[in-house]
C-alpha positions in Angstrom: 0.0 0.0 0.0 2.8 2.4 0.9 4.5 1.7 -2.5 1.2 2.5 -4.2 0.8 5.8 -2.3 4.3 6.8 -3.3 3.6 6.1 -6.9 0.3 8.1 -6.9 2.1 11.0 -5.2 4.9 10.9 -7.8 2.3 10.9 -10.7 0.3 13.7 -9.0 3.5 15.9 -9.1 4.5 15.0 -12.6 3.6 17.9 -14.9 3.4 15.7 -18.0 0.8 13.5 -16.3 -1.3 16.3 -14.8 -1.3 18.3 -18.1 -3.8 15.7 -19.5 -6.3 16.1 -16.7 -9.4 18.2 -16.9 -10.2 20.8 -14.3 -12.7 18.4 -12.7 -10.1 15.6 -12.7 -7.5 17.9 -11.1 -10.0 19.0 -8.4 -10.9 15.4 -7.7 -7.3 14.4 -7.5 -6.6 17.2 -5.0 -9.6 16.2 -2.9 -8.6 12.6 -2.8 -5.0 13.6 -1.9 -6.2 15.8 0.9 -8.4 13.1 2.3 -5.6 10.5 2.1 -3.2 12.9 3.9 -5.8 13.6 6.6 -6.4 9.9 7.2 -2.6 9.3 7.4 -2.2 12.1 9.9 -5.1 10.9 12.0 -3.7 7.4 12.2 -0.3 8.8 13.2 -1.9 10.9 15.8 -3.7 7.9 17.3 -0.5 5.9 17.4 1.2 8.7 19.3 -1.6 8.9 21.8 -1.4 5.1 22.3 2.4 5.2 22.7 2.2 8.0 25.3 -0.3 6.0 27.3 1.9 3.0 27.1 4.9 5.0 28.2 2.9 6.3 31.2 2.2 2.6 32.1 6.0 1.9 32.0 5.9 -0.4 29.0 9.2 -0.9 27.2 10.0 1.2 24.1 10.6 -2.0 22.1 7.1 -3.4 22.9 5.5 0.0 22.1 7.4 0.1 18.8 6.1 -3.4 17.9 2.5 -2.5 18.7 2.3 1.0 17.3 4.8 0.8 14.4 6.5 3.9 15.6 10.3 3.9 15.7 12.3 3.9 19.0 13.5 7.4 18.1 9.9 8.6 17.7 8.9 7.0 21.0 11.8 8.6 22.8 10.9 12.0 21.4 7.5 11.6 23.1 9.0 11.8 26.6 
């Protein structure tokens, strides 16, 4: 899924690709991109909340990383 997202973003930024799009298609592309980014940010925000709660309950950084998918560095920055 991550690879697909990267490819879509690359195409969205490619002037040769976007030149063939109508105004409606361009607007729809922008809307979908904004929705996708908002979802990604929301998920990241929830992972951070969960990690903070886990830290407050003295769970190890390694376990928190496995459960949330956050890196050890990201978890350490939450302190």
